[in-house]
C-alpha positions as CSV (number, residue, x, y, z in Angstrom):
1,X,13.6,89.7,-81.2
2,X,16.3,88.3,-82.7
3,X,18.6,91.2,-81.2
4,X,18.0,90.7,-77.9
5,X,20.4,89.2,-75.9
6,X,19.0,85.9,-73.8
7,X,19.1,88.0,-69.7
8,X,17.1,91.0,-71.8
9,X,14.3,88.4,-73.1
10,X,14.3,86.8,-69.4
11,X,13.1,89.5,-67.5
12,X,11.2,90.8,-70.4
13,X,8.5,88.0,-70.8
14,X,9.0,87.7,-66.5
15,X,7.3,90.9,-66.3
16,X,4.7,90.2,-68.9
17,X,3.4,86.7,-67.9
18,X,3.5,87.2,-64.0
19,X,1.8,90.5,-64.7
20,X,4.7,93.0,-62.9
21,X,3.7,96.5,-62.1
22,X,4.9,99.4,-62.8
23,X,6.7,101.3,-60.6
24,X,10.9,102.7,-60.1
25,X,12.3,99.3,-59.2
26,X,10.1,97.1,-61.8
27,X,9.2,97.2,-66.0
28,X,6.7,99.4,-66.8
29,X,3.9,98.6,-69.2
30,X,5.3,98.8,-72.7
31,X,4.4,101.0,-75.3
32,X,6.3,99.0,-77.5
33,X,9.0,96.2,-78.4
34,X,11.5,99.3,-78.9
35,X,9.8,100.4,-75.2
36,X,11.1,97.1,-73.8
37,X,14.2,96.8,-75.5
38,X,15.0,100.2,-74.1
39,X,13.8,100.3,-70.4
40,X,15.9,96.1,-70.3
41,X,18.5,97.8,-71.4
42,X,19.0,100.1,-69.0
43,X,18.4,98.7,-66.2
44,X,20.0,95.3,-66.4
45,X,23.5,95.8,-64.2
46,X,25.0,92.0,-65.2
47,X,24.3,91.5,-69.0
48,X,23.6,88.1,-70.1
49,X,26.0,87.9,-73.3
50,X,24.8,84.6,-75.0
51,X,25.9,85.0,-78.7
52,X,23.6,82.1,-80.5
53,X,21.5,83.6,-83.0
54,X,19.7,81.3,-86.0
55,X,22.7,82.6,-89.0
56,X,20.3,84.0,-91.6
57,X,20.5,82.5,-94.9
58,X,23.4,83.5,-97.0
59,X,25.2,82.6,-100.8
60,X,29.1,82.2,-100.1
61,X,28.6,85.1,-102.8
62,X,27.3,87.8,-100.6
63,X,29.9,86.7,-98.1
64,X,32.7,87.8,-99.5
65,X,34.6,90.8,-99.0
66,X,37.5,92.8,-100.5
67,X,40.5,90.9,-101.2
68,X,43.1,90.5,-98.8
69,X,46.1,91.7,-99.1
70,X,48.1,88.7,-99.0
71,X,48.0,86.4,-101.7
72,X,45.4,83.7,-100.7
73,X,47.0,81.0,-103.3
74,X,50.8,81.3,-101.1
75,X,52.0,78.0,-99.7
76,X,50.7,78.1,-95.6
77,X,52.4,76.7,-93.2
78,X,50.5,76.8,-90.7
79,X,47.6,73.9,-90.4
80,X,43.6,73.8,-90.8
81,X,41.6,72.4,-87.9
82,X,38.6,72.4,-89.3
83,X,37.9,69.6,-91.7
84,X,35.4,70.5,-93.4
85,X,34.8,72.5,-96.0
86,X,31.6,74.7,-95.8
87,X,31.4,78.8,-95.0
88,X,30.0,78.8,-92.2
89,X,31.8,80.5,-89.4
90,X,33.9,78.7,-86.5
91,X,34.3,81.5,-83.4
92,X,35.7,81.0,-80.5
93,X,38.5,78.3,-80.0
94,X,38.9,76.1,-76.9
95,X,42.6,74.4,-76.5
96,X,44.0,71.5,-74.4
97,X,47.1,69.5,-74.7
98,X,47.8,66.8,-72.7
99,X,50.1,66.7,-69.8
100,X,52.0,63.1,-69.9
101,X,53.7,63.4,-73.5
102,X,52.0,67.7,-75.0
103,X,51.5,65.6,-78.1
104,X,47.7,65.1,-78.5
105,X,46.3,68.2,-78.5
106,X,42.9,68.7,-78.7
107,X,40.5,71.8,-80.5
108,X,37.1,72.5,-80.1
109,X,35.1,75.7,-81.5
110,X,32.4,77.1,-81.6
111,X,30.6,76.4,-85.0
112,X,27.7,77.2,-87.1
113,X,28.0,74.7,-89.7
114,X,24.6,73.7,-88.2
115,X,23.0,77.3,-88.7
116,X,22.4,77.3,-84.6
117,X,26.2,77.4,-83.1
118,X,27.1,73.5,-81.5
119,X,30.5,72.7,-80.6
120,X,33.2,70.7,-83.1
121,X,35.7,68.6,-81.8
122,X,39.1,68.6,-83.1
123,X,42.1,66.0,-82.3
124,X,46.0,65.7,-82.8
125,X,47.5,63.0,-82.4
126,X,51.7,64.5,-83.7
127,X,51.5,68.1,-82.4
128,X,49.1,69.4,-84.6
129,X,50.0,68.4,-88.1
130,X,46.7,67.1,-89.0
131,X,43.3,66.8,-87.2
132,X,40.0,65.0,-86.7
133,X,36.9,66.6,-87.1
134,X,34.0,65.1,-84.9
135,X,30.8,66.7,-82.9
136,X,30.4,67.2,-79.6
137,X,27.4,65.4,-78.0
138,X,24.3,67.9,-77.4
139,X,21.7,68.4,-74.1
140,X,18.5,67.1,-73.8
141,X,16.0,69.3,-72.1
142,X,13.6,67.1,-69.2
143,X,11.3,70.0,-69.1
144,X,10.9,69.1,-72.8
145,X,10.1,65.2,-72.8
146,X,13.7,65.4,-73.3
147,X,13.8,66.9,-76.5
148,X,17.2,68.6,-77.8
149,X,18.2,71.7,-76.3
150,X,18.5,74.1,-79.3
151,X,22.1,75.6,-79.2
152,X,25.3,74.7,-77.5
153,X,28.2,77.0,-77.5
154,X,31.9,79.0,-74.9
155,X,33.9,75.5,-75.9
156,X,36.1,74.3,-72.9
157,X,38.3,71.2,-72.9
158,X,41.1,69.8,-71.2
159,X,43.0,66.1,-70.8
160,X,43.8,64.5,-67.7
161,X,46.7,62.2,-67.6
162,X,45.6,59.0,-68.0
163,X,44.0,59.8,-71.2
164,X,40.3,61.3,-70.7
165,X,39.7,64.5,-72.1
166,X,36.5,66.3,-71.1
167,X,34.7,68.6,-73.3
168,X,32.0,70.7,-71.5
169,X,29.8,73.6,-73.5
170,X,26.7,75.8,-72.0
171,X,23.2,74.6,-74.3
172,X,19.9,75.8,-74.1
173,X,17.0,76.8,-75.7
174,X,16.2,79.2,-78.0
175,X,12.3,78.9,-78.4
176,X,10.3,81.9,-78.9
177,X,6.4,81.0,-80.4
178,X,4.0,83.9,-79.5
179,X,1.7,82.3,-81.9
180,X,0.9,80.0,-79.2
181,X,2.3,81.9,-76.3
182,X,5.4,79.6,-75.1
183,X,9.2,80.4,-75.2
184,X,11.9,78.4,-73.9
185,X,14.9,79.8,-72.5
186,X,16.0,76.1,-70.6
187,X,19.6,76.4,-69.9
188,X,22.5,73.5,-69.2
189,X,26.1,73.4,-68.3
190,X,27.4,70.0,-69.6
191,X,30.5,67.9,-70.4
192,X,31.0,64.7,-72.6
193,X,34.1,62.6,-71.2
194,X,36.8,61.6,-74.3
195,X,38.7,58.6,-74.7
196,X,42.3,57.9,-76.1
197,X,44.0,61.0,-75.2
198,X,40.5,62.6,-77.1
199,X,40.3,60.9,-79.6
200,X,36.5,60.1,-79.8
201,X,34.1,60.9,-76.7
202,X,30.6,59.6,-75.1
203,X,27.6,59.1,-76.8
204,X,25.8,60.6,-73.8
205,X,26.4,63.8,-72.1
206,X,26.9,64.1,-68.2
207,X,25.1,67.6,-66.8
208,X,26.3,69.6,-64.7
209,X,23.9,72.7,-64.0
210,X,20.1,72.6,-65.6
211,X,17.7,75.8,-65.3
212,X,14.3,76.1,-66.1
213,X,13.7,78.9,-68.0
214,X,10.1,78.6,-69.6
215,X,7.3,80.5,-70.1
216,X,3.3,80.2,-71.3
217,X,-0.3,81.3,-70.5
218,X,-0.7,79.2,-67.2
219,X,3.2,79.4,-65.5
220,X,6.5,80.6,-66.0
221,X,9.3,79.4,-64.7
222,X,12.9,80.9,-64.1
223,X,14.8,82.1,-61.9
224,X,18.7,81.4,-63.3
225,X,20.1,82.0,-66.7
226,X,23.6,80.0,-66.8
227,X,26.2,81.4,-69.1
228,X,30.5,81.2,-70.1
229,X,31.3,77.3,-68.6
230,X,34.8,76.3,-68.8
231,X,36.7,73.2,-67.4
232,X,39.9,72.8,-65.4
233,X,42.1,69.3,-64.6
234,X,44.5,69.4,-61.7
235,X,46.8,67.0,-63.6
236,X,49.8,68.4,-60.3
237,X,51.4,65.0,-59.5
238,X,51.1,64.5,-55.8
239,X,48.0,66.3,-55.0
240,X,45.6,65.1,-53.2
241,X,42.6,66.0,-56.0
242,X,45.2,64.9,-58.7
243,X,42.3,63.9,-61.6
244,X,39.4,66.5,-60.4
245,X,37.4,68.4,-63.2
246,X,36.3,71.8,-61.6
247,X,33.5,73.0,-64.3
248,X,33.2,76.9,-63.5
249,X,30.8,79.3,-65.1
250,X,28.7,82.5,-64.9
251,X,25.4,82.2,-63.1
252,X,22.5,85.2,-63.2
253,X,20.0,85.7,-61.4
254,X,16.9,87.4,-63.0
255,X,14.4,87.7,-60.7
256,X,13.1,90.1,-58.3
257,X,14.3,87.4,-55.0
258,X,17.2,85.4,-53.9
259,X,18.2,82.6,-56.3
260,X,19.2,78.8,-55.2
261,X,21.2,77.0,-56.9
262,X,23.2,73.8,-54.9
263,X,25.2,76.1,-51.9
264,X,25.1,79.0,-53.7
265,X,22.5,82.0,-52.9
266,X,22.6,84.2,-55.8
267,X,20.8,88.1,-55.0
268,X,18.0,89.2,-57.2
269,X,19.2,90.6,-60.5
270,X,23.0,89.8,-60.0
271,X,25.5,86.8,-61.1
272,X,28.3,84.7,-59.7
273,X,30.7,82.0,-60.5
274,X,29.8,79.1,-59.6
275,X,31.6,75.8,-60.1
276,X,30.8,72.1,-59.5
277,X,33.8,69.3,-59.5
278,X,34.4,65.8,-59.8
279,X,36.6,63.2,-58.1
280,X,37.9,62.6,-62.1
281,X,37.0,62.1,-65.7
282,X,33.3,60.4,-65.8
283,X,32.1,60.4,-61.6
284,X,29.6,62.7,-61.1
285,X,28.9,66.4,-59.9
286,X,28.7,67.5,-56.8
287,X,26.2,70.3,-55.9
288,X,27.3,73.8,-57.9
289,X,29.9,76.5,-55.1
290,X,29.8,79.7,-55.1
291,X,33.0,80.8,-56.3
292,X,32.5,84.4,-56.2
293,X,31.6,85.1,-52.5
294,X,30.2,88.6,-51.2
295,X,31.0,90.0,-54.9
296,X,27.3,89.9,-57.0
297,X,28.2,91.6,-60.1
298,X,31.0,89.5,-61.8
299,X,31.2,87.6,-64.7
300,X,34.4,85.5,-67.1
301,X,36.2,83.2,-65.4
302,X,39.3,80.4,-65.6
303,X,40.6,78.3,-62.7
304,X,44.4,76.9,-62.3
305,X,46.2,74.9,-60.4
306,X,48.6,75.4,-58.0
307,X,51.9,73.4,-57.3
308,X,50.0,72.4,-54.8
309,X,47.3,71.7,-56.2
310,X,45.1,74.1,-54.9
311,X,42.5,75.3,-57.0
312,X,42.5,79.2,-57.5
313,X,39.6,81.1,-59.9
314,X,40.4,84.4,-61.5
315,X,36.9,86.1,-62.7
316,X,35.2,90.1,-63.7
317,X,33.5,92.1,-61.1
318,X,31.0,94.9,-62.7
319,X,29.8,95.9,-59.3
320,X,31.2,99.7,-60.3
321,X,29.6,100.0,-63.2
322,X,33.0,102.1,-64.8
323,X,36.2,100.2,-63.0
324,X,36.5,96.1,-63.6
325,X,38.4,94.4,-61.4
326,X,39.7,91.1,-61.9
327,X,39.5,89.8,-57.9
328,X,41.2,85.7,-57.2
329,X,39.0,83.3,-55.0
330,X,40.7,79.8,-53.5
331,X,39.5,76.7,-52.7
332,X,40.1,75.5,-49.4
333,X,38.6,72.0,-50.2
334,X,35.0,72.6,-49.0
335,X,34.2,76.1,-50.0
336,X,35.4,79.1,-52.1
337,X,37.1,82.6,-49.9
338,X,37.5,85.5,-52.2
339,X,40.3,87.8,-51.7
340,X,39.1,91.6,-51.7
341,X,42.2,92.6,-52.8
342,X,41.2,93.0,-56.5
343,X,44.5,91.4,-58.7
344,X,44.0,93.7,-61.4
345,X,41.8,96.9,-61.8
346,X,41.2,98.5,-65.3
347,X,38.5,100.7,-68.0
348,X,37.5,98.9,-70.5
349,X,36.1,101.5,-73.4
350,X,36.4,99.5,-77.0
351,X,38.0,99.4,-79.6
352,X,40.0,102.2,-82.0
353,X,38.9,100.7,-85.0
354,X,35.6,102.0,-86.8
355,X,35.6,98.4,-88.8
356,X,35.5,95.7,-86.1
357,X,31.7,96.5,-84.6
358,X,31.4,92.4,-83.8
359,X,31.2,92.5,-80.0
360,X,34.3,92.2,-78.0
361,X,32.9,92.2,-74.3
362,X,35.2,88.9,-73.4
363,X,38.8,90.4,-74.4
364,X,38.4,92.0,-70.5
365,X,38.1,88.6,-69.3
366,X,40.8,86.8,-67.6
367,X,42.7,84.1,-70.0
368,X,45.1,82.3,-67.3
369,X,47.9,79.8,-67.2
370,X,50.0,79.3,-64.1
371,X,53.7,77.4,-63.1
372,X,54.3,76.2,-60.0
373,X,53.0,79.1,-58.1
374,X,52.8,81.8,-60.3
375,X,50.0,82.9,-62.5
376,X,50.0,84.5,-65.3
377,X,46.1,85.9,-66.3
378,X,45.9,87.9,-69.9
379,X,43.1,90.5,-70.7
380,X,42.5,93.9,-72.7
381,X,41.6,97.3,-71.9
382,X,42.3,101.4,-72.5
383,X,43.4,102.0,-69.2
384,X,44.6,100.0,-66.6
385,X,44.8,101.3,-62.9
386,X,45.2,105.0,-62.5
387,X,47.2,104.5,-65.9
388,X,47.0,107.0,-69.2
389,X,44.1,106.0,-71.5
390,X,44.3,105.1,-75.4
391,X,41.9,104.9,-77.9
392,X,42.9,101.3,-78.7
393,X,42.7,98.3,-76.6
394,X,46.4,97.2,-75.5
395,X,47.3,93.3,-73.6
396,X,48.2,92.9,-70.5
397,X,49.2,90.6,-68.4
398,X,49.0,90.0,-64.4
399,X,51.6,87.4,-62.8
400,X,50.2,86.9,-59.7
401,X,51.6,85.3,-56.4
402,X,48.9,82.2,-55.8
403,X,50.2,82.3,-52.3
404,X,49.6,85.4,-51.5
405,X,46.9,87.2,-53.7
406,X,50.0,89.8,-54.3
407,X,50.2,90.8,-58.4
408,X,52.1,92.9,-60.9
409,X,50.5,94.1,-64.4
410,X,52.9,94.9,-67.1
411,X,51.6,95.4,-70.9
412,X,52.3,93.1,-73.5
413,X,52.0,94.4,-76.9
414,X,55.3,96.2,-77.4
415,X,53.9,98.9,-80.4
416,X,53.5,102.8,-79.4
417,X,51.9,103.5,-76.8
418,X,48.1,105.3,-77.9
419,X,49.4,104.0,-82.0
420,X,45.2,103.5,-82.6
421,X,45.8,100.0,-82.7
422,X,43.7,97.1,-81.1
423,X,45.3,93.9,-79.6
424,X,42.5,91.4,-78.1
425,X,41.1,88.2,-77.3
426,X,44.4,87.7,-75.3
427,X,45.6,83.6,-73.8
428,X,48.6,83.6,-71.5
429,X,50.6,80.0,-70.7
430,X,53.6,79.2,-69.0
431,X,56.7,76.5,-69.4
432,X,58.4,77.4,-67.0
433,X,59.1,79.7,-63.8
434,X,60.5,82.6,-66.3
435,X,59.1,81.6,-69.7
436,X,55.4,83.0,-70.4
437,X,53.4,83.6,-73.7
438,X,50.5,85.1,-74.7
439,X,48.8,85.0,-77.7
440,X,46.0,87.6,-79.0
441,X,44.4,89.2,-82.4
442,X,46.4,92.3,-83.0
443,X,46.0,94.7,-86.2
444,X,49.2,96.8,-85.6
445,X,50.5,96.1,-89.2
446,X,47.3,97.3,-91.2
447,X,47.3,101.4,-91.5
448,X,43.8,100.9,-92.6
449,X,42.8,99.2,-88.9
450,X,41.0,96.4,-90.8
451,X,43.5,93.1,-91.1
452,X,44.0,91.3,-88.1
453,X,46.6,89.3,-87.5
454,X,47.3,86.6,-84.7
455,X,50.2,87.6,-82.7
456,X,52.5,85.3,-79.8
457,X,54.4,87.6,-77.7
458,X,57.5,85.9,-75.2
459,X,58.8,86.4,-72.7
460,X,62.2,85.4,-70.4
461,X,61.5,87.4,-67.5
462,X,58.7,86.0,-65.7
463,X,55.9,88.1,-67.9
464,X,58.0,91.6,-67.3
465,X,58.6,92.1,-71.0
466,X,57.8,90.3,-73.8
467,X,60.4,92.3,-76.7
468,X,59.5,88.5,-78.9
469,X,56.5,89.0,-80.6
470,X,55.5,88.2,-84.1
471,X,52.3,87.1,-86.5
472,X,52.4,83.7,-86.4
473,X,49.4,83.7,-89.0
474,X,51.1,83.2,-92.4
475,X,48.3,85.5,-94.1
476,X,46.7,88.8,-92.4
477,X,42.8,88.7,-92.5
478,X,39.9,90.7,-91.8
479,X,37.9,89.4,-89.5
480,X,34.5,91.2,-90.7
481,X,34.1,89.1,-93.3
482,X,33.1,85.3,-92.0
483,X,30.0,86.5,-90.1
484,X,27.3,88.7,-91.5
485,X,27.2,92.2,-90.5
486,X,30.2,91.6,-88.8
487,X,28.6,90.9,-86.1
488,X,31.4,88.5,-84.3
489,X,33.8,87.0,-83.8
490,X,34.3,84.8,-80.4
491,X,34.5,85.6,-76.9
492,X,37.9,84.1,-76.4
493,X,41.1,82.1,-77.5
494,X,42.8,79.3,-75.5
495,X,46.2,79.5,-76.3
496,X,48.1,76.5,-74.8
497,X,51.8,74.5,-73.6
498,X,52.5,71.3,-72.9
499,X,55.5,69.3,-71.4
500,X,57.8,69.4,-74.2
501,X,57.8,72.6,-74.2
502,X,55.9,73.6,-77.5
503,X,53.2,76.0,-77.3
504,X,50.2,75.3,-80.0
505,X,48.2,78.6,-81.6
506,X,45.2,77.9,-82.5
507,X,43.2,80.7,-83.7
508,X,39.6,81.7,-86.1
509,X,41.1,83.1,-89.6
510,X,39.3,84.1,-92.7
511,X,41.7,84.1,-94.9
512,X,40.1,83.3,-97.6
513,X,38.3,86.0,-97.9
514,X,34.8,85.0,-97.1
515,X,34.6,82.0,-94.3
516,X,36.1,82.0,-91.1
517,X,37.8,78.9,-90.3
518,X,40.3,77.9,-87.5
519,X,44.1,77.3,-88.2
520,X,46.8,76.0,-85.6
521,X,49.9,76.8,-85.7
522,X,52.8,75.3,-82.9
523,X,55.8,77.6,-81.6
524,X,58.9,76.4,-80.4
525,X,61.0,79.4,-80.2
């Protein structure tokens, strides 16, 4: 059961506890666990991809793999972000810099040092030269008497112009008590407000959205599962919405009737992008709003704010089952209006490397930055539009006019097309109208397609070409040695920049050959 995705378990349990009868639309009465798994996975069109898993007990020696090509004794210029000394992985990186000086830099990670994943944040007040190490407050479940929820994941962080940070995460339960016939999969989107440019945060979480999902012999309650929250703050000078905090996420309706959440209605067994906002850090959030409009199989989202203080959301549509389309939705002050013309259409097949078996679903998500009224959203795919297909995944950049919705697409990595190399988990940031940076993981320099490097590419023509792209980590590393079985390497790695026009990269790295830690580098070229 530990290999089941949470939404699959939800559908499984809903069928069993609600006594649904087998027919063409519903789950048949299973003969075995394998039957359940096979049926759910073949019928779930919007798979819930929760990454939380209890780490198996391993010794350090059992986690070690073949030594890396570069010497671990080399003198690094990269700076280690997390300050603990244990081998538990840190996979998935959220980042932000303050919009006034750019010197205060916060990195947040999905950290397994407590066995279950939990969010830790790290603050630098000198542009990334030295770091703190602190834990984000967790959520509490009102359906279990206020007991702490069992996991916390999907880090998001933003800083405002008056010294606050806002950390976002999903918190939830993975409780399977088959002896007492009780299951609890409650999920919650929460934030923690920070002070002193993020140096410390509140001891109490602010709940943005909570959805019960629990089952017992006597009753069951499960309509919605929440996933993948991120946070954006409007820091545009003169904006009528300056200081507004936007938290946005995916909601999966996992029942046979429509789901309702705040101002949003979600069709049965579909998914939507929701958003809730507060007028400022520490202020209450309003009811969730539907971002994705009439689209009904949506996942992964990112919000940017243009020069007029207007918020634009980018998200992926999975309704066709083959082609993925990325759309933009714009907030008009009272509701979100989705543009019916896709920003990009692409076909992700998977990585060429036979050695990278971790999940890569997040590599197709929009990783966006903005300057003025032009948004830049990076993603990976094997094919874009009607173009040729390659065996590995390349990074692409959608350059979007947020006023008109018009977009152009450019390939970012400049190694030969279809060379069997992979380029994954990209994110874009812009420092002016013409200078755009994109960061991603890349195996182009390893003939065995095993060792990765974190690359950053620079464009000086508004994202059309990236002639300068370099590996910024000092030591190539094997991403598979940091998590048992190569099971997880995160879903995204954010690249950020500040008003000082410096770019800050932070990434997961297994350079010691045994564990997954987070390293950083400030980029000024």
